[in-house]
N, CA, C and O atoms as a GROMACS GRO file, in nm:
protein
  416
    1MET      N    1   2.113  -0.230  -2.832
    1MET     CA    2   2.092  -0.269  -2.693
    1MET      C    3   1.981  -0.182  -2.633
    1MET      O    4   1.972  -0.064  -2.663
    2THR      N    5   1.900  -0.241  -2.550
    2THR     CA    6   1.784  -0.174  -2.492
    2THR      C    7   1.823  -0.055  -2.404
    2THR      O    8   1.759   0.050  -2.412
    3VAL      N    9   1.925  -0.070  -2.322
    3VAL     CA   10   1.965   0.038  -2.231
    3VAL      C   11   2.010   0.160  -2.310
    3VAL      O   12   1.968   0.272  -2.280
    4THR      N   13   2.092   0.140  -2.410
    4THR     CA   14   2.139   0.251  -2.494
    4THR      C   15   2.021   0.317  -2.563
    4THR      O   16   2.013   0.440  -2.571
    5ARG      N   17   1.930   0.237  -2.613
    5ARG     CA   18   1.811   0.289  -2.682
    5ARG      C   19   1.729   0.376  -2.588
    5ARG      O   20   1.682   0.483  -2.626
    6LEU      N   21   1.711   0.330  -2.465
    6LEU     CA   22   1.636   0.408  -2.368
    6LEU      C   23   1.708   0.538  -2.334
    6LEU      O   24   1.646   0.644  -2.325
    7LYS      N   25   1.839   0.530  -2.315
    7LYS     CA   26   1.917   0.649  -2.281
    7LYS      C   27   1.911   0.753  -2.392
    7LYS      O   28   1.908   0.873  -2.365
    8ASP      N   29   1.908   0.708  -2.516
    8ASP     CA   30   1.901   0.800  -2.630
    8ASP      C   31   1.776   0.888  -2.623
    8ASP      O   32   1.776   0.999  -2.676
    9TYR      N   33   1.672   0.838  -2.559
    9TYR     CA   34   1.546   0.913  -2.550
    9TYR      C   35   1.512   0.955  -2.408
    9TYR      O   36   1.398   0.991  -2.379
   10GLY      N   37   1.611   0.950  -2.318
   10GLY     CA   38   1.591   0.994  -2.181
   10GLY      C   39   1.492   0.909  -2.103
   10GLY      O   40   1.423   0.960  -2.015
   11GLN      N   41   1.486   0.780  -2.134
   11GLN     CA   42   1.388   0.692  -2.070
   11GLN      C   43   1.454   0.579  -1.990
   11GLN      O   44   1.391   0.476  -1.967
   12GLU      N   45   1.577   0.597  -1.949
   12GLU     CA   46   1.646   0.490  -1.878
   12GLU      C   47   1.584   0.455  -1.743
   12GLU      O   48   1.613   0.350  -1.687
   13ASP      N   49   1.499   0.542  -1.690
   13ASP     CA   50   1.431   0.511  -1.564
   13ASP      C   51   1.338   0.391  -1.578
   13ASP      O   52   1.298   0.331  -1.478
   14ALA      N   53   1.303   0.356  -1.701
   14ALA     CA   54   1.215   0.241  -1.725
   14ALA      C   55   1.278   0.111  -1.673
   14ALA      O   56   1.207   0.013  -1.650
   15ILE      N   57   1.409   0.111  -1.655
   15ILE     CA   58   1.474  -0.011  -1.606
   15ILE      C   59   1.541   0.013  -1.471
   15ILE      O   60   1.635  -0.058  -1.435
   16ALA      N   61   1.494   0.111  -1.398
   16ALA     CA   62   1.554   0.146  -1.268
   16ALA      C   63   1.550   0.030  -1.169
   16ALA      O   64   1.639   0.019  -1.083
   17PHE      N   65   1.451  -0.056  -1.178
   17PHE     CA   66   1.438  -0.167  -1.084
   17PHE      C   67   1.472  -0.302  -1.148
   17PHE      O   68   1.422  -0.406  -1.106
   18TRP      N   69   1.556  -0.298  -1.250
   18TRP     CA   70   1.595  -0.417  -1.325
   18TRP      C   71   1.640  -0.531  -1.234
   18TRP      O   72   1.599  -0.646  -1.253
   19ASP      N   73   1.724  -0.500  -1.135
   19ASP     CA   74   1.780  -0.604  -1.047
   19ASP      C   75   1.674  -0.672  -0.962
   19ASP      O   76   1.696  -0.782  -0.912
   20GLU      N   77   1.558  -0.609  -0.945
   20GLU     CA   78   1.452  -0.666  -0.864
   20GLU      C   79   1.358  -0.757  -0.946
   20GLU      O   80   1.272  -0.823  -0.889
   21LEU      N   81   1.376  -0.760  -1.078
   21LEU     CA   82   1.288  -0.838  -1.165
   21LEU      C   83   1.336  -0.981  -1.178
   21LEU      O   84   1.456  -1.009  -1.173
   22SER      N   85   1.243  -1.071  -1.196
   22SER     CA   86   1.276  -1.210  -1.225
   22SER      C   87   1.321  -1.218  -1.371
   22SER      O   88   1.296  -1.125  -1.448
   23PRO      N   89   1.386  -1.327  -1.410
   23PRO     CA   90   1.425  -1.341  -1.551
   23PRO      C   91   1.306  -1.329  -1.646
   23PRO      O   92   1.318  -1.269  -1.754
   24GLU      N   93   1.192  -1.385  -1.608
   24GLU     CA   94   1.073  -1.377  -1.693
   24GLU      C   95   1.025  -1.233  -1.706
   24GLU      O   96   0.988  -1.189  -1.815
   25GLU      N   97   1.026  -1.160  -1.596
   25GLU     CA   98   0.984  -1.019  -1.599
   25GLU      C   99   1.080  -0.935  -1.682
   25GLU      O  100   1.038  -0.844  -1.753
   26ARG      N  101   1.208  -0.966  -1.673
   26ARG     CA  102   1.307  -0.895  -1.754
   26ARG      C  103   1.281  -0.918  -1.903
   26ARG      O  104   1.284  -0.824  -1.983
   27ASP      N  105   1.255  -1.043  -1.939
   27ASP     CA  106   1.227  -1.074  -2.080
   27ASP      C  107   1.105  -0.999  -2.130
   27ASP      O  108   1.106  -0.945  -2.240
   28LEU      N  109   1.000  -0.995  -2.048
   28LEU     CA  110   0.878  -0.922  -2.086
   28LEU      C  111   0.904  -0.773  -2.103
   28LEU      O  112   0.857  -0.710  -2.197
   29LEU      N  113   0.981  -0.718  -2.010
   29LEU     CA  114   1.012  -0.575  -2.018
   29LEU      C  115   1.092  -0.543  -2.144
   29LEU      O  116   1.063  -0.446  -2.213
   30VAL      N  117   1.191  -0.624  -2.172
   30VAL     CA  118   1.273  -0.602  -2.293
   30VAL      C  119   1.185  -0.610  -2.418
   30VAL      O  120   1.197  -0.526  -2.507
   31LYS      N  121   1.097  -0.709  -2.423
   31LYS     CA  122   1.008  -0.722  -2.539
   31LYS      C  123   0.917  -0.600  -2.551
   31LYS      O  124   0.895  -0.549  -2.661
   32ASP      N  125   0.863  -0.553  -2.438
   32ASP     CA  126   0.778  -0.434  -2.442
   32ASP      C  127   0.856  -0.313  -2.492
   32ASP      O  128   0.806  -0.238  -2.577
   33ILE      N  129   0.976  -0.294  -2.441
   33ILE     CA  130   1.057  -0.179  -2.481
   33ILE      C  131   1.091  -0.187  -2.630
   33ILE      O  132   1.085  -0.087  -2.701
   34GLN      N  133   1.125  -0.307  -2.676
   34GLN     CA  134   1.160  -0.324  -2.817
   34GLN      C  135   1.040  -0.302  -2.908
   34GLN      O  136   1.057  -0.269  -3.026
   35SER      N  137   0.920  -0.319  -2.855
   35SER     CA  138   0.801  -0.301  -2.938
   35SER      C  139   0.762  -0.153  -2.954
   35SER      O  140   0.676  -0.120  -3.036
   36ILE      N  141   0.823  -0.067  -2.875
   36ILE     CA  142   0.790   0.076  -2.880
   36ILE      C  143   0.876   0.145  -2.986
   36ILE      O  144   0.998   0.129  -2.988
   37ASP      N  145   0.813   0.220  -3.072
   37ASP     CA  146   0.884   0.294  -3.176
   37ASP      C  147   0.923   0.431  -3.118
   37ASP      O  148   0.857   0.531  -3.144
   38LEU      N  149   1.031   0.432  -3.042
   38LEU     CA  150   1.074   0.554  -2.975
   38LEU      C  151   1.105   0.669  -3.071
   38LEU      O  152   1.067   0.782  -3.043
   39PRO      N  153   1.171   0.644  -3.184
   39PRO     CA  154   1.195   0.756  -3.276
   39PRO      C  155   1.064   0.818  -3.326
   39PRO      O  156   1.054   0.940  -3.339
   40ARG      N  157   0.966   0.735  -3.353
   40ARG     CA  158   0.837   0.787  -3.402
   40ARG      C  159   0.767   0.870  -3.293
   40ARG      O  160   0.715   0.978  -3.320
   41ILE      N  161   0.767   0.818  -3.171
   41ILE     CA  162   0.705   0.891  -3.061
   41ILE      C  163   0.775   1.024  -3.040
   41ILE      O  164   0.710   1.127  -3.019
   42ASP      N  165   0.908   1.023  -3.048
   42ASP     CA  166   0.984   1.147  -3.033
   42ASP      C  167   0.947   1.247  -3.141
   42ASP      O  168   0.929   1.366  -3.113
   43ARG      N  169   0.935   1.200  -3.266
   43ARG     CA  170   0.896   1.290  -3.378
   43ARG      C  171   0.756   1.346  -3.356
   43ARG      O  172   0.732   1.465  -3.378
   44ILE      N  173   0.664   1.263  -3.312
   44ILE     CA  174   0.527   1.309  -3.289
   44ILE      C  175   0.525   1.418  -3.183
   44ILE      O  176   0.458   1.520  -3.200
   45ILE      N  177   0.597   1.397  -3.075
   45ILE     CA  178   0.601   1.497  -2.967
   45ILE      C  179   0.662   1.627  -3.018
   45ILE      O  180   0.609   1.735  -2.993
   46ARG      N  181   0.774   1.616  -3.088
   46ARG     CA  182   0.841   1.736  -3.140
   46ARG      C  183   0.751   1.811  -3.239
   46ARG      O  184   0.743   1.934  -3.234
   47CYS      N  185   0.686   1.739  -3.327
   47CYS     CA  186   0.596   1.803  -3.425
   47CYS      C  187   0.477   1.868  -3.356
   47CYS      O  188   0.437   1.979  -3.391
   48SER      N  189   0.423   1.799  -3.260
   48SER     CA  190   0.307   1.852  -3.188
   48SER      C  191   0.342   1.981  -3.114
   48SER      O  192   0.271   2.081  -3.125
   49LEU      N  193   0.451   1.977  -3.041
   49LEU     CA  194   0.492   2.097  -2.967
   49LEU      C  195   0.534   2.207  -3.063
   49LEU      O  196   0.503   2.324  -3.042
   50GLY      N  197   0.606   2.169  -3.168
   50GLY     CA  198   0.651   2.269  -3.265
   50GLY      C  199   0.536   2.337  -3.336
   50GLY      O  200   0.542   2.457  -3.362
   51SER      N  201   0.429   2.262  -3.367
   51SER     CA  202   0.314   2.321  -3.436
   51SER      C  203   0.240   2.420  -3.347
   51SER      O  204   0.165   2.505  -3.396
   52GLN      N  205   0.262   2.410  -3.217
   52GLN     CA  206   0.200   2.502  -3.123
   52GLN      C  207   0.297   2.614  -3.084
   52GLN      O  208   0.266   2.698  -2.998
   53GLY      N  209   0.414   2.615  -3.146
   53GLY     CA  210   0.514   2.717  -3.116
   53GLY      C  211   0.580   2.698  -2.981
   53GLY      O  212   0.636   2.792  -2.924
   54LEU      N  213   0.574   2.576  -2.929
   54LEU     CA  214   0.632   2.548  -2.798
   54LEU      C  215   0.766   2.479  -2.812
   54LEU      O  216   0.788   2.402  -2.906
   55GLN      N  217   0.855   2.506  -2.720
   55GLN     CA  218   0.983   2.437  -2.716
   55GLN      C  219   0.966   2.310  -2.636
   55GLN      O  220   0.879   2.300  -2.549
   56LEU      N  221   1.049   2.212  -2.666
   56LEU     CA  222   1.046   2.089  -2.587
   56LEU      C  223   1.089   2.121  -2.444
   56LEU      O  224   1.195   2.181  -2.424
   57PRO      N  225   1.010   2.081  -2.347
   57PRO     CA  226   1.049   2.107  -2.209
   57PRO      C  227   1.164   2.017  -2.166
   57PRO      O  228   1.179   1.905  -2.216
   58ALA      N  229   1.243   2.067  -2.075
   58ALA     CA  230   1.349   1.984  -2.018
   58ALA      C  231   1.282   1.885  -1.923
   58ALA      O  232   1.199   1.924  -1.841
   59ILE      N  233   1.316   1.760  -1.935
   59ILE     CA  234   1.259   1.659  -1.848
   59ILE      C  235   1.359   1.627  -1.739
   59ILE      O  236   1.472   1.587  -1.766
   60GLU      N  237   1.317   1.646  -1.616
   60GLU     CA  238   1.405   1.624  -1.503
   60GLU      C  239   1.334   1.536  -1.401
   60GLU      O  240   1.211   1.536  -1.394
   61PRO      N  241   1.410   1.461  -1.324
   61PRO     CA  242   1.346   1.377  -1.222
   61PRO      C  243   1.272   1.462  -1.118
   61PRO      O  244   1.310   1.575  -1.089
   62VAL      N  245   1.167   1.405  -1.065
   62VAL     CA  246   1.092   1.472  -0.958
   62VAL      C  247   1.179   1.468  -0.834
   62VAL      O  248   1.240   1.365  -0.804
   63PRO      N  249   1.186   1.579  -0.759
   63PRO     CA  250   1.268   1.579  -0.637
   63PRO      C  251   1.217   1.471  -0.539
   63PRO      O  252   1.097   1.451  -0.524
   64GLU      N  253   1.310   1.404  -0.476
   64GLU     CA  254   1.276   1.296  -0.382
   64GLU      C  255   1.176   1.343  -0.275
   64GLU      O  256   1.090   1.265  -0.233
   65ALA      N  257   1.187   1.468  -0.232
   65ALA     CA  258   1.097   1.520  -0.130
   65ALA      C  259   0.953   1.531  -0.179
   65ALA      O  260   0.861   1.543  -0.098
   66SER      N  261   0.932   1.528  -0.312
   66SER     CA  262   0.798   1.540  -0.368
   66SER      C  263   0.733   1.404  -0.394
   66SER      O  264   0.620   1.398  -0.442
   67VAL      N  265   0.804   1.297  -0.362
   67VAL     CA  266   0.754   1.163  -0.390
   67VAL      C  267   0.700   1.101  -0.262
   67VAL      O  268   0.762   1.110  -0.156
   68SER      N  269   0.585   1.038  -0.273
   68SER     CA  270   0.527   0.968  -0.159
   68SER      C  271   0.456   0.844  -0.209
   68SER      O  272   0.398   0.844  -0.317
   69ILE      N  273   0.461   0.740  -0.132
   69ILE     CA  274   0.398   0.613  -0.168
   69ILE      C  275   0.272   0.598  -0.086
   69ILE      O  276   0.277   0.601   0.037
   70VAL      N  277   0.160   0.580  -0.153
   70VAL     CA  278   0.030   0.574  -0.086
   70VAL      C  279   0.030   0.469   0.024
   70VAL      O  280  -0.020   0.494   0.134
   71GLU      N  281   0.084   0.352  -0.004
   71GLU     CA  282   0.082   0.243   0.094
   71GLU      C  283   0.158   0.276   0.222
   71GLU      O  284   0.135   0.214   0.325
   72GLU      N  285   0.247   0.373   0.215
   72GLU     CA  286   0.327   0.410   0.332
   72GLU      C  287   0.263   0.525   0.411
   72GLU      O  288   0.318   0.567   0.513
   73ARG      N  289   0.150   0.574   0.365
   73ARG     CA  290   0.084   0.686   0.432
   73ARG      C  291  -0.024   0.637   0.528
   73ARG      O  292  -0.071   0.524   0.517
   74THR      N  293  -0.060   0.722   0.620
   74THR     CA  294  -0.164   0.688   0.717
   74THR      C  295  -0.301   0.692   0.650
   74THR      O  296  -0.318   0.758   0.547
   75PRO      N  297  -0.398   0.622   0.708
   75PRO     CA  298  -0.535   0.630   0.654
   75PRO      C  299  -0.587   0.774   0.650
   75PRO      O  300  -0.660   0.811   0.558
   76ALA      N  301  -0.550   0.855   0.748
   76ALA     CA  302  -0.594   0.995   0.750
   76ALA      C  303  -0.536   1.072   0.630
   76ALA      O  304  -0.606   1.150   0.567
   77ASP      N  305  -0.408   1.048   0.599
   77ASP     CA  306  -0.345   1.111   0.483
   77ASP      C  307  -0.415   1.068   0.354
   77ASP      O  308  -0.443   1.150   0.267
   78ARG      N  309  -0.442   0.940   0.344
   78ARG     CA  310  -0.509   0.889   0.224
   78ARG      C  311  -0.646   0.954   0.206
   78ARG      O  312  -0.683   0.993   0.095
   79GLU      N  313  -0.721   0.964   0.312
   79GLU     CA  314  -0.854   1.026   0.306
   79GLU      C  315  -0.843   1.174   0.266
   79GLU      O  316  -0.921   1.223   0.186
   80ARG      N  317  -0.746   1.242   0.324
   80ARG     CA  318  -0.724   1.384   0.291
   80ARG      C  319  -0.689   1.399   0.144
   80ARG      O  320  -0.742   1.487   0.076
   81TRP      N  321  -0.600   1.313   0.094
   81TRP     CA  322  -0.562   1.318  -0.048
   81TRP      C  323  -0.682   1.289  -0.136
   81TRP      O  324  -0.701   1.356  -0.238
   82TRP      N  325  -0.764   1.192  -0.100
   82TRP     CA  326  -0.882   1.156  -0.178
   82TRP      C  327  -0.976   1.276  -0.190
   82TRP      O  328  -1.023   1.309  -0.299
   83LYS      N  329  -1.003   1.340  -0.077
   83LYS     CA  330  -1.094   1.455  -0.077
   83LYS      C  331  -1.035   1.572  -0.156
   83LYS      O  332  -1.106   1.639  -0.231
   84ARG      N  333  -0.906   1.596  -0.141
   84ARG     CA  334  -0.841   1.703  -0.215
   84ARG      C  335  -0.848   1.675  -0.366
   84ARG      O  336  -0.871   1.766  -0.445
   85GLY      N  337  -0.830   1.549  -0.405
   85GLY     CA  338  -0.838   1.511  -0.545
   85GLY      C  339  -0.977   1.531  -0.602
   85GLY      O  340  -0.992   1.584  -0.712
   86LEU      N  341  -1.079   1.488  -0.528
   86LEU     CA  342  -1.216   1.507  -0.574
   86LEU      C  343  -1.251   1.655  -0.586
   86LEU      O  344  -1.321   1.695  -0.680
   87LYS      N  345  -1.204   1.735  -0.493
   87LYS     CA  346  -1.230   1.879  -0.498
   87LYS      C  347  -1.165   1.940  -0.623
   87LYS      O  348  -1.227   2.020  -0.693
   88ALA      N  349  -1.040   1.901  -0.650
   88ALA     CA  350  -0.970   1.953  -0.769
   88ALA      C  351  -1.043   1.913  -0.896
   88ALA      O  352  -1.056   1.994  -0.988
   89ILE      N  353  -1.090   1.789  -0.902
   89ILE     CA  354  -1.164   1.743  -1.020
   89ILE      C  355  -1.292   1.823  -1.036
   89ILE      O  356  -1.326   1.865  -1.146
   90SER      N  357  -1.364   1.843  -0.926
   90SER     CA  358  -1.491   1.916  -0.934
   90SER      C  359  -1.472   2.061  -0.975
   90SER      O  360  -1.563   2.124  -1.028
   91GLU      N  361  -1.352   2.115  -0.949
   91GLU     CA  362  -1.323   2.254  -0.986
   91GLU      C  363  -1.261   2.263  -1.125
   91GLU      O  364  -1.226   2.372  -1.170
   92GLY      N  365  -1.248   2.150  -1.193
   92GLY     CA  366  -1.191   2.150  -1.327
   92GLY      C  367  -1.042   2.171  -1.331
   92GLY      O  368  -0.988   2.214  -1.433
   93LYS      N  369  -0.974   2.142  -1.222
   93LYS     CA  370  -0.828   2.155  -1.218
   93LYS      C  371  -0.765   2.025  -1.264
   93LYS      O  372  -0.830   1.921  -1.268
   94LEU      N  373  -0.640   2.031  -1.299
   94LEU     CA  374  -0.570   1.915  -1.352
   94LEU      C  375  -0.483   1.850  -1.245
   94LEU      O  376  -0.414   1.918  -1.170
   95ALA      N  377  -0.489   1.719  -1.240
   95ALA     CA  378  -0.400   1.643  -1.151
   95ALA      C  379  -0.320   1.548  -1.238
   95ALA      O  380  -0.371   1.494  -1.336
   96VAL      N  381  -0.196   1.528  -1.202
   96VAL     CA  382  -0.109   1.439  -1.277
   96VAL      C  383  -0.054   1.334  -1.183
   96VAL      O  384  -0.004   1.366  -1.075
   97VAL      N  385  -0.063   1.209  -1.225
   97VAL     CA  386   0.001   1.099  -1.153
   97VAL      C  387   0.100   1.040  -1.250
   97VAL      O  388   0.064   0.995  -1.359
   98LEU      N  389   0.225   1.039  -1.210
   98LEU     CA  390   0.331   0.987  -1.296
   98LEU      C  391   0.372   0.850  -1.245
   98LEU      O  392   0.419   0.835  -1.132
   99LEU      N  393   0.352   0.749  -1.329
   99LEU     CA  394   0.390   0.612  -1.295
   99LEU      C  395   0.496   0.566  -1.392
   99LEU      O  396   0.486   0.589  -1.512
  100SER      N  397   0.598   0.503  -1.340
  100SER     CA  398   0.703   0.453  -1.426
  100SER      C  399   0.735   0.311  -1.386
  100SER      O  400   0.738   0.277  -1.268
  101GLY      N  401   0.758   0.228  -1.483
  101GLY     CA  402   0.797   0.092  -1.452
  101GLY      C  403   0.682  -0.004  -1.443
  101GLY      O  404   0.697  -0.113  -1.386
  102GLY      N  405   0.570   0.032  -1.497
  102GLY     CA  406   0.456  -0.062  -1.502
  102GLY      C  407   0.378  -0.068  -1.374
  102GLY      O  408   0.293   0.017  -1.349
  103GLN      N  409   0.405  -0.167  -1.291
  103GLN     CA  410   0.323  -0.190  -1.173
  103GLN      C  411   0.372  -0.115  -1.050
  103GLN      O  412   0.311  -0.127  -0.944
  104ASN      N  413   0.480  -0.040  -1.060
  104ASN     CA  414   0.529   0.031  -0.942
  104ASN      C  415   0.477   0.170  -0.937
  104ASN      O  416   0.508   0.244  -0.844
   0.00000   0.00000   0.00000
């Protein structure tokens, strides 16, 4: 079963919005999930980190207070974020955007 498979690898958030999907979208998501070789990806990550002497990090949800949706922000906030992002890029700093669930 897809849910059990996702839970085995700590990826159950991939179906967090399952109830909001149409039957067609659900079918596509299930097919996509089934096409992913999760055991292989897990081995690759473990080998990669292990070869660098690193332990696997604990993966935890981002605190709700740290989450913001661009569409819900003011134009001034968006402009400020854009400028801050460009500045970080120009300084060679790293930015991470975490997206889960495809289009959300």
